[in-house]
C-alpha angles and dihedrals in degrees: 000000000000094000090061091049091047091051090051090049090054094247093147096060128101092237120105113253121228117250087248092058091046089052091050090051093049089048093051092048088056094045091050090051096241114173118259092249091057091050089048091051091050089048087052090055089051089050090055090051088051093052102261092117102161097049091040095051090046090055093047091048090051091052091048091051092048091050091051092050099049117353113202094205138022113275093015094120089050091050089051091050088053091050090052091052090051091048095049091048091050088048091053091239099148096174092048093045091050090052091047091051091050090051092050089053094047102050100061117187115084090350087073085082089074098037094106089052092047091050091048092050091047091051093045092050090048090053095246 
């Protein structure tokens, strides 16, 4: 549910989000009962958009690891993989984004939702 709201709010763009939009996103995460590690990972993505790349990517990676170890909801690990891809693209990490796209394509299951995006990213990074 949150991922749809995030997309509508423009979360997966490379444009910095206003503090007000960030606050709305944090509030919605809490209202929707998202686990703290998910909120922290999304905050990390926002940090990347705001220029704090190292700290932001670290937070996203931590959320991805936590979701892989013990997902709280179906598709949560896939959602975190998608968030990682967005963060790496926003950070300008072409190699990391390419690897993240490949991982999205390889896991199947709920991650198939983002397979077209992962293929497009892979093609763009390969210069096709």
